[in-house]
PATI-411213 format. One record per residue (C-alpha): x, y, z; chain; residue in one letter; residue number from 1. Coordinates in Angstrom, 2 decimals. Each point is the difference from the previous one (the first is absolute). Layout:
BEGIN
{nuro {X Y Z} A A NUM}
...
This chain:
BEGIN
{nuro {-16.65 -14.50 -73.39} A M 1}
{nuro {-1.02 1.94 3.20} A F 2}
{nuro {-1.00 -2.39 2.80} A P 3}
{nuro {-3.10 1.91 1.13} A Y 4}
{nuro {-3.17 1.19 -1.77} A T 5}
{nuro {-1.24 3.55 0.52} A Y 6}
{nuro {-2.78 -1.36 2.21} A D 7}
{nuro {2.35 -1.98 2.21} A S 8}
{nuro {2.37 3.03 0.32} A I 9}
{nuro {-2.95 2.12 1.15} A G 10}
{nuro {-0.97 -2.60 2.65} A R 11}
{nuro {3.65 -0.33 1.22} A I 12}
{nuro {0.38 3.83 0.22} A S 13}
{nuro {-3.27 0.24 1.96} A S 14}
{nuro {1.14 -2.70 2.42} A R 15}
{nuro {3.37 1.76 0.45} A K 16}
{nuro {-1.85 3.25 0.82} A C 17}
{nuro {-2.10 -1.73 2.65} A R 18}
{nuro {3.12 -1.63 1.54} A L 19}
{nuro {1.78 3.34 -0.07} A S 20}
{nuro {-2.92 1.70 1.73} A S 21}
{nuro {-0.10 -2.75 2.67} A R 22}
{nuro {3.75 0.29 0.63} A K 23}
{nuro {-0.38 3.74 0.38} A S 24}
{nuro {-2.74 -0.46 2.62} A R 25}
{nuro {2.14 -2.48 1.91} A I 26}
{nuro {3.06 2.27 -0.21} A S 27}
{nuro {-2.07 2.90 1.32} A S 28}
{nuro {-1.33 -2.15 2.84} A R 29}
{nuro {3.56 -1.16 0.90} A K 30}
{nuro {1.13 3.62 -0.01} A S 31}
{nuro {-2.81 1.00 2.39} A R 32}
{nuro {0.81 -2.93 2.35} A I 33}
{nuro {3.75 0.58 0.00} A S 34}
{nuro {-0.49 3.67 0.87} A S 35}
{nuro {-0.60 -0.99 3.60} A R 36}
{nuro {3.32 -0.09 1.77} A S 37}
{nuro {1.20 -1.18 3.32} A N 38}
{nuro {0.81 3.34 1.58} A R 39}
{nuro {2.89 -1.40 2.08} A F 40}
{nuro {1.69 -2.17 -2.64} A T 41}
{nuro {-0.82 2.09 -3.10} A G 42}
{nuro {-0.82 -3.30 -1.76} A R 43}
{nuro {-3.29 -0.56 -1.88} A S 44}
{nuro {-2.59 -2.60 1.09} A F 45}
{nuro {-3.30 -1.20 -1.33} A T 46}
{nuro {-3.50 -0.10 1.43} A N 47}
{nuro {0.04 -3.81 -0.19} A I 48}
{nuro {1.16 -0.73 3.49} A K 49}
{nuro {0.05 -3.69 -0.51} A S 50}
{nuro {3.13 0.42 -2.14} A T 51}
{nuro {1.79 2.06 2.60} A M 52}
{nuro {1.93 -1.42 2.94} A I 53}
{nuro {0.38 2.33 2.92} A K 54}
{nuro {2.94 0.11 2.39} A T 55}
{nuro {-2.33 -0.58 2.94} A T 56}
{nuro {-1.23 -3.24 -1.65} A Q 57}
{nuro {3.52 -1.24 -0.54} A V 58}
{nuro {0.71 0.73 3.66} A A 59}
{nuro {-3.16 -1.85 1.11} A A 60}
{nuro {0.93 -3.00 -2.13} A D 61}
{nuro {3.40 -0.20 1.68} A R 62}
{nuro {-1.31 0.41 3.56} A A 63}
{nuro {1.18 -3.49 0.85} A H 64}
{nuro {3.60 0.70 -1.10} A D 65}
{nuro {1.86 1.64 2.90} A D 66}
{nuro {3.27 0.05 -1.96} A T 67}
{nuro {-1.19 2.67 -2.46} A K 68}
{nuro {-1.40 3.52 0.17} A T 69}
{nuro {-2.14 1.47 -2.74} A V 70}
{nuro {0.75 3.72 -0.32} A L 71}
{nuro {-1.86 2.40 -2.28} A P 72}
{nuro {2.47 1.04 -2.72} A A 73}
{nuro {-0.68 3.69 0.72} A E 74}
{nuro {1.40 -0.54 3.52} A V 75}
{nuro {2.80 -2.35 -1.13} A A 76}
{nuro {1.30 2.49 -2.57} A R 77}
{nuro {-0.19 2.83 2.41} A G 78}
{nuro {-1.23 2.26 -2.77} A V 79}
{nuro {-2.46 1.90 2.27} A Y 80}
{nuro {1.68 -0.37 3.44} A M 81}
{nuro {1.85 2.92 1.56} A Q 82}
{nuro {2.01 -0.10 3.21} A N 83}
{nuro {1.27 -3.54 -0.46} A A 84}
{nuro {0.08 -1.66 3.39} A P 85}
{nuro {2.99 -1.75 1.68} A S 86}
{nuro {0.90 -3.64 -0.52} A L 87}
{nuro {-1.83 -1.21 3.10} A A 88}
{nuro {-3.12 2.00 -0.86} A A 89}
{nuro {0.03 -1.37 -3.56} A L 90}
{nuro {0.12 -3.56 1.37} A K 91}
{nuro {-2.94 0.85 2.31} A L 92}
{nuro {-1.91 1.44 -3.02} A M 93}
{nuro {0.56 -3.25 -1.86} A H 94}
{nuro {-1.31 -2.00 2.95} A L 95}
{nuro {-3.07 2.25 0.35} A M 96}
{nuro {-0.95 -0.36 -3.69} A I 97}
{nuro {0.63 -3.78 0.21} A A 98}
{nuro {-2.16 -0.28 3.05} A T 99}
{nuro {-2.83 1.93 -1.63} A A 100}
{nuro {0.33 -2.12 -3.22} A G 101}
{nuro {-3.06 0.15 -2.16} A G 102}
{nuro {-1.69 2.36 2.44} A R 103}
{nuro {2.66 2.73 -0.42} A M 104}
{nuro {-2.52 2.17 -1.95} A A 105}
{nuro {-2.75 -0.26 2.62} A E 106}
{nuro {-0.46 2.80 2.57} A P 107}
{nuro {0.20 -2.44 2.89} A V 108}
{nuro {2.30 -0.46 3.00} A R 109}
{nuro {2.86 -2.40 -0.57} A H 110}
{nuro {1.66 -1.79 2.89} A E 111}
{nuro {3.13 -1.95 0.94} A I 112}
{nuro {1.42 -1.06 3.36} A R 113}
{nuro {3.52 0.91 1.13} A L 114}
{nuro {0.72 -3.73 0.61} A S 115}
{nuro {-0.70 -0.69 -3.65} A E 116}
{nuro {2.48 2.68 -1.07} A I 117}
{nuro {2.66 -1.44 2.25} A R 118}
{nuro {-0.24 -3.34 -1.77} A K 119}
{nuro {1.21 1.59 -3.19} A I 120}
{nuro {3.74 -0.36 -0.65} A D 121}
{nuro {1.27 3.48 -0.45} A G 122}
{nuro {-2.67 1.65 2.14} A M 123}
{nuro {0.27 -2.09 3.17} A N 124}
{nuro {1.49 2.63 2.23} A N 125}
{nuro {-2.86 2.48 -0.20} A H 126}
{nuro {-1.93 1.41 2.99} A S 127}
{nuro {-2.78 2.53 0.47} A R 128}
{nuro {2.78 2.61 0.56} A A 129}
{nuro {1.80 -0.83 -3.28} A S 130}
{nuro {-3.15 -0.25 -2.11} A L 131}
{nuro {-1.52 3.28 1.14} A T 132}
{nuro {2.48 2.25 -1.96} A P 133}
{nuro {-0.39 -2.30 -3.03} A L 134}
{nuro {-3.72 0.58 -0.09} A F 135}
{nuro {0.72 3.76 0.39} A E 136}
{nuro {2.24 -0.21 -3.13} A E 137}
{nuro {-2.67 -1.78 -2.02} A L 138}
{nuro {-2.53 2.56 1.16} A R 139}
{nuro {2.21 2.69 -1.49} A A 140}
{nuro {0.34 -1.71 -3.44} A V 141}
{nuro {-1.76 2.09 -2.68} A V 142}
{nuro {-1.56 -1.46 -3.10} A I 143}
{nuro {-0.34 2.57 -2.73} A R 144}
{nuro {-1.65 -0.36 -3.45} A E 145}
{nuro {0.91 2.48 -2.73} A G 146}
{nuro {2.99 2.13 -0.81} A N 147}
{nuro {-0.13 3.56 1.56} A P 148}
{nuro {2.23 1.22 -2.83} A A 149}
{nuro {-2.64 -0.91 -2.61} A E 150}
{nuro {-2.85 2.50 -0.16} A D 151}
{nuro {-2.28 -2.58 -1.69} A T 152}
{nuro {0.47 -2.52 2.91} A D 153}
{nuro {-2.57 -0.47 2.75} A R 154}
{nuro {1.83 -0.21 3.39} A I 155}
{nuro {-1.33 -2.35 2.67} A V 156}
{nuro {1.84 -0.32 3.32} A V 157}
{nuro {-0.70 -2.71 2.61} A G 158}
{nuro {1.60 -2.41 2.38} A G 159}
{nuro {0.97 -3.62 0.41} A L 160}
{nuro {-1.27 -0.33 3.59} A L 161}
{nuro {-3.02 1.55 1.67} A D 162}
{nuro {0.72 -0.99 3.55} A H 163}
{nuro {1.41 -2.87 2.03} A A 164}
{nuro {-0.60 -1.22 3.54} A V 165}
{nuro {2.50 -1.92 2.08} A L 166}
{nuro {-2.14 -1.43 2.75} A D 167}
{nuro {0.94 -0.40 3.69} A R 168}
{nuro {2.14 -3.00 0.87} A K 169}
{nuro {-2.27 -2.88 1.10} A D 170}
{nuro {0.62 -0.72 3.66} A A 171}
{nuro {-0.45 -3.74 -0.43} A I 172}
{nuro {1.50 -0.89 -3.43} A S 173}
{nuro {2.49 2.89 -0.04} A G 174}
{nuro {-1.01 0.49 -3.71} A D 175}
{nuro {-0.98 3.23 -1.79} A T 176}
{nuro {-2.62 0.48 -2.67} A L 177}
{nuro {0.98 2.35 -2.84} A L 178}
{nuro {-2.68 1.44 -2.29} A S 179}
{nuro {-0.19 2.57 -2.81} A W 180}
{nuro {-2.15 1.52 -2.74} A F 181}
{nuro {1.59 0.79 -3.34} A F 182}
{nuro {-0.38 3.46 -1.39} A G 183}
{nuro {-2.75 0.76 -2.50} A R 184}
{nuro {2.54 0.83 -2.68} A M 185}
{nuro {1.66 -3.45 0.38} A F 186}
{nuro {-3.40 -1.69 0.07} A I 187}
{nuro {-1.07 1.62 -3.27} A E 188}
{nuro {3.35 -0.79 -1.60} A M 189}
{nuro {-0.18 -3.71 1.10} A A 190}
{nuro {-3.64 -0.28 -1.15} A E 191}
{nuro {0.90 1.38 -3.51} A A 192}
{nuro {3.24 -1.92 -0.33} A S 193}
{nuro {0.19 -2.64 -2.75} A I 194}
{nuro {3.80 -0.39 0.14} A H 195}
{nuro {1.87 -1.61 2.82} A W 196}
{nuro {3.33 -1.35 1.25} A A 197}
{nuro {0.22 -3.41 1.72} A I 198}
{nuro {2.79 0.42 2.52} A M 199}
{nuro {1.95 -2.73 1.83} A D 200}
{nuro {-0.66 0.89 3.59} A R 201}
{nuro {3.11 -1.69 1.32} A Q 202}
{nuro {2.28 1.99 -2.34} A T 203}
{nuro {-1.60 3.30 1.00} A I 204}
{nuro {0.47 -0.67 3.72} A F 205}
{nuro {3.65 -0.91 -0.53} A H 206}
{nuro {1.09 3.01 -2.08} A L 207}
{nuro {2.12 2.37 2.06} A T 208}
{nuro {-0.63 3.39 -1.64} A S 209}
{nuro {-3.04 2.02 -1.06} A K 210}
{nuro {1.63 0.46 -3.38} A Y 211}
{nuro {0.06 -3.74 -0.57} A S 212}
{nuro {-3.69 -0.38 1.01} A V 213}
{nuro {-1.12 2.94 -2.24} A L 214}
{nuro {1.96 -1.28 -2.99} A L 215}
{nuro {-1.06 -3.60 0.54} A F 216}
{nuro {-3.70 0.81 0.21} A Q 217}
{nuro {0.20 2.31 -3.03} A H 218}
{nuro {1.73 -2.60 -2.19} A I 219}
{nuro {-2.30 -2.79 1.25} A S 220}
{nuro {-3.00 2.00 -1.31} A S 221}
{nuro {1.59 -0.25 -3.48} A L 222}
{nuro {1.24 -3.60 -0.15} A T 223}
{nuro {-3.34 -1.35 -1.02} A G 224}
{nuro {-0.27 2.21 -3.14} A L 225}
{nuro {0.66 -1.76 -3.32} A K 226}
{nuro {3.08 0.93 -1.97} A H 227}
{nuro {1.25 2.44 2.69} A I 228}
{nuro {3.27 -0.75 1.81} A S 229}
{nuro {1.34 3.47 0.65} A S 230}
{nuro {-1.00 3.54 0.81} A K 231}
{nuro {1.88 3.23 -0.46} A T 232}
{nuro {-0.25 2.71 2.65} A F 233}
{nuro {1.26 3.55 -0.32} A T 234}
{nuro {2.18 0.80 3.02} A V 235}
{nuro {-2.76 2.18 1.66} A P 236}
{nuro {-2.50 -2.86 -0.59} A E 237}
{nuro {2.42 -2.47 1.56} A L 238}
{nuro {0.56 2.18 3.04} A R 239}
{nuro {-3.77 0.51 0.49} A A 240}
{nuro {-0.71 -3.72 -0.31} A M 241}
{nuro {2.67 -0.91 2.50} A L 242}
{nuro {-1.20 2.66 2.42} A G 243}
{nuro {3.27 1.94 0.06} A V 244}
{nuro {-0.79 3.46 1.57} A P 245}
{nuro {0.53 3.12 -2.08} A E 246}
{nuro {3.50 1.33 0.48} A G 247}
{nuro {1.39 -3.26 1.45} A K 248}
{nuro {2.62 -2.06 -1.89} A I 249}
{nuro {0.12 2.54 -2.74} A A 250}
{nuro {2.81 -1.50 -2.16} A R 251}
{nuro {-0.92 -2.99 -2.10} A F 252}
{nuro {3.24 -1.73 0.84} A A 253}
{nuro {-1.00 -0.01 3.63} A N 254}
{nuro {-3.59 -0.98 -0.76} A L 255}
{nuro {1.23 -2.95 -2.05} A N 256}
{nuro {2.58 -1.09 2.58} A R 257}
{nuro {-2.05 0.46 3.17} A D 258}
{nuro {-3.54 -0.69 -1.13} A V 259}
{nuro {-0.47 -1.63 -3.38} A V 260}
{nuro {2.72 -2.66 -0.05} A Q 261}
{nuro {-0.55 -1.20 3.60} A P 262}
{nuro {-3.73 -0.39 -0.74} A A 263}
{nuro {0.69 -1.82 -3.25} A I 264}
{nuro {2.45 -2.41 1.72} A S 265}
{nuro {-2.31 -0.72 2.95} A E 266}
{nuro {-3.01 -0.64 -2.19} A I 267}
{nuro {1.95 -2.28 -2.29} A S 268}
{nuro {1.28 -1.96 3.04} A Q 269}
{nuro {-3.29 -0.50 1.85} A L 270}
{nuro {-2.79 -0.01 -2.70} A S 271}
{nuro {-1.04 -2.03 -3.06} A R 272}
{nuro {1.42 2.75 -2.20} A L 273}
{nuro {3.41 1.13 -1.30} A I 274}
{nuro {0.13 3.72 -0.47} A L 275}
{nuro {2.56 2.17 -1.84} A T 276}
{nuro {0.28 3.80 -0.29} A A 277}
{nuro {1.48 1.64 -3.07} A T 278}
{nuro {0.67 3.82 0.03} A P 279}
{nuro {-0.82 1.87 -3.25} A N 280}
{nuro {2.09 3.09 -0.70} A K 281}
{nuro {-0.44 3.10 -2.03} A I 282}
{nuro {3.47 1.28 -0.46} A G 283}
{nuro {1.64 -0.48 3.34} A R 284}
{nuro {-3.18 0.28 2.05} A T 285}
{nuro {-2.14 -2.96 1.07} A V 286}
{nuro {-3.49 0.85 -1.23} A A 287}
{nuro {-1.82 -3.24 0.81} A S 288}
{nuro {0.42 -3.47 1.33} A V 289}
{nuro {-1.40 -3.20 -1.56} A T 290}
{nuro {-0.86 -2.73 2.50} A I 291}
{nuro {-0.33 -3.52 -1.52} A S 292}
{nuro {-1.15 -3.17 1.64} A W 293}
{nuro {-0.22 -3.71 -0.73} A E 294}
{nuro {-1.46 -2.98 1.79} A E 295}
{nuro {2.51 -2.23 1.73} A K 296}
{nuro {0.44 -3.63 -0.92} A E 297}
{nuro {-1.34 -2.55 2.42} A Q 298}
{nuro {3.42 -0.70 1.58} A R 299}
{nuro {0.54 3.77 0.56} A Q 300}
{nuro {-3.48 0.29 1.57} A K 301}
{nuro {0.85 -2.82 2.40} A Q 302}
{nuro {3.18 1.77 0.94} A S 303}
{nuro {-1.97 3.22 0.70} A A 304}
{nuro {-2.50 -1.91 2.14} A K 305}
{nuro {2.85 -1.66 1.92} A A 306}
{nuro {1.54 3.42 0.63} A E 307}
{nuro {-3.34 1.34 1.43} A L 308}
{nuro {-0.02 -2.99 2.42} A N 309}
{nuro {3.65 0.72 1.10} A R 310}
{nuro {1.15 2.27 2.75} A S 311}
{nuro {0.34 3.66 -1.13} A K 312}
{nuro {3.51 -0.08 1.50} A V 313}
{nuro {2.49 0.06 -2.87} A G 314}
{nuro {-2.67 0.54 -2.65} A R 315}
{nuro {1.57 3.21 -1.36} A K 316}
{nuro {3.40 -1.74 -0.18} A A 317}
{nuro {-1.57 -2.94 -1.84} A R 318}
{nuro {-1.64 2.39 -2.38} A R 319}
{nuro {3.31 1.77 -0.68} A A 320}
{nuro {1.86 -3.25 -0.29} A G 321}
{nuro {2.28 0.86 2.88} A T 322}
{nuro {-1.11 -2.62 2.46} A A 323}
{nuro {2.88 -2.24 1.07} A E 324}
{nuro {-2.08 -3.19 0.13} A T 325}
{nuro {-3.31 -1.05 -1.43} A T 326}
{nuro {-2.40 -1.05 2.70} A V 327}
{nuro {-2.62 -2.67 -0.92} A T 328}
{nuro {-3.43 0.60 1.60} A V 329}
{nuro {-2.81 -2.47 0.22} A F 330}
{nuro {-3.25 1.65 -1.28} A P 331}
{nuro {-2.09 1.56 2.74} A G 332}
{nuro {-3.33 -1.04 -1.45} A S 333}
{nuro {-1.65 -2.12 -2.70} A G 334}
{nuro {1.14 -3.15 -1.85} A S 335}
{nuro {3.59 -0.83 -1.00} A V 336}
{nuro {-1.25 -1.49 -3.29} A K 337}
{nuro {2.30 1.20 -2.83} A D 338}
{nuro {2.02 2.11 2.50} A M 339}
{nuro {3.58 -1.12 -0.04} A Q 340}
{nuro {1.87 -1.51 1.74} A P 341}
{nuro {-2.96 -0.86 2.29} A W 342}
{nuro {-2.12 -1.84 -2.56} A D 343}
{nuro {3.00 -2.21 -1.01} A R 344}
{nuro {0.96 -0.75 3.61} A I 345}
{nuro {-3.53 -0.94 0.93} A A 346}
{nuro {-0.44 -2.28 -2.99} A R 347}
{nuro {3.38 -1.66 0.50} A D 348}
{nuro {-0.35 -0.58 3.73} A N 349}
{nuro {-3.54 -0.05 1.24} A A 350}
{nuro {-1.56 -3.51 0.16} A P 351}
{nuro {-2.45 -0.63 -2.78} A R 352}
{nuro {-3.67 -0.72 0.83} A I 353}
{nuro {-0.71 -3.72 -0.66} A D 354}
{nuro {3.52 -0.11 -1.42} A G 355}
{nuro {-0.97 1.98 -3.08} A R 356}
{nuro {-1.51 3.41 0.52} A H 357}
{nuro {1.82 3.21 1.06} A V 358}
{nuro {-1.66 1.44 3.10} A P 359}
{nuro {-1.93 3.24 -0.11} A D 360}
{nuro {2.85 2.61 -0.16} A L 361}
{nuro {-2.10 2.77 1.54} A R 362}
{nuro {-0.85 -2.15 3.05} A K 363}
{nuro {3.56 -1.21 0.25} A L 364}
{nuro {1.27 3.63 -0.06} A A 365}
{nuro {-2.51 1.15 2.60} A D 366}
{nuro {1.00 -2.93 2.27} A T 367}
{nuro {3.67 0.90 -0.29} A F 368}
{nuro {-0.66 3.67 0.78} A R 369}
{nuro {-1.95 -0.99 3.09} A K 370}
{nuro {2.76 -2.39 1.06} A W 371}
{nuro {2.59 2.85 -0.37} A C 372}
{nuro {-2.20 2.33 1.95} A S 373}
{nuro {-0.45 -2.50 2.88} A D 374}
{nuro {3.76 -0.36 0.15} A K 375}
{nuro {0.74 3.69 -0.47} A S 376}
{nuro {1.93 -0.73 -3.19} A I 377}
{nuro {0.05 3.08 -2.34} A P 378}
{nuro {-0.84 -0.72 -3.63} A L 379}
{nuro {3.14 1.82 -1.11} A D 380}
{nuro {2.24 -1.98 2.32} A M 381}
{nuro {3.34 -1.00 -1.36} A R 382}
{nuro {-0.14 -3.50 -1.50} A N 383}
{nuro {-3.87 0.18 -0.17} A I 384}
{nuro {0.27 -2.20 -3.14} A E 385}
{nuro {1.76 -2.81 1.95} A K 386}
{nuro {-2.56 0.32 2.83} A T 387}
{nuro {-2.92 -0.26 -2.47} A F 388}
{nuro {1.65 -3.03 -1.74} A T 389}
{nuro {0.38 -1.90 3.29} A T 390}
{nuro {-3.51 0.88 1.10} A W 391}
{nuro {-1.58 -1.15 -3.34} A C 392}
{nuro {1.51 -3.49 0.42} A K 393}
{nuro {-2.11 -0.49 3.16} A S 394}
{nuro {-3.12 1.83 -1.24} A Y 395}
{nuro {-3.27 -1.82 0.15} A S 396}
{nuro {-3.00 1.23 -1.98} A A 397}
{nuro {-2.37 -2.10 2.02} A R 398}
């Protein structure tokens, strides 16, 4: 009747005891391993380093990609940064971290030339005189670990930047070498970091307020997390994250109108993301704000990229939908493949190679841009579509 004999039951029970004991030992080992925590992120990590990807490694792997910046999530989220710098200083900080790349956690001198900074759209008007106060701002940024209000917290205070040198102007080339050492606190944070944000550099350099940059970098550090598409901030947390000074813009209605909504609109116009902000009330008082995000469709991403390549003139009106006319702009870089109407115009009008094959659309686009430059034709010129159509008909890929 019963499926087991007494002997078999005894053997089964003994085996279960051995398995239970083994599971207990494994659980105890896991508990000991997980007790080690990253002191900056508060997240647990194991001793098996082969399973852990560090932020510095991600940055090193992307050293060839000058369109992206890998930022430690601790910096991107601004959790530990006090004295948030200005918009121009934030852009310089992004450039400095991008230049250091995988070596950001090394106590070495990092360098960049002024001529290289001037090649970057959005930073091309800088000089030694304009960069000096920006380095001073970054030198004043404080990184703090721990909450002073919590008696059980250990407080550590340090800085982002140790010191910077803006060298003398070279008498022959007219160029200037800029160099800097990151602060020890930043170096330790970057070395320990296992969470990161991959930022689109062109978007960062085209944002027009520090609130937009701070919000964009914070949300970008969360977009790669599974099953997370929103985050709720208390109003004090939101103010701190956006770097709004204590006592400034005290009423939420003003904060929402002058800071939150403009940042949301600008990020949604120029980045790969669409953001929304939803106030949450307790009674008649706004207690928190939920910021949600979603990835744009391919067509919307192309529109954002096209906007980045357009003149900044009229951008705010286009964002608000009050521009009188829609100006078509030929992309300032890259291929026109899948970018309408340029892809369609090229395929319909450019002569086929050997009568069959569409020419290389990146080479075609680069040749058209050079032709426009030689003739001083702006890429946002009125009727640029007609000009491109006529030009394509006589294009030769040979």
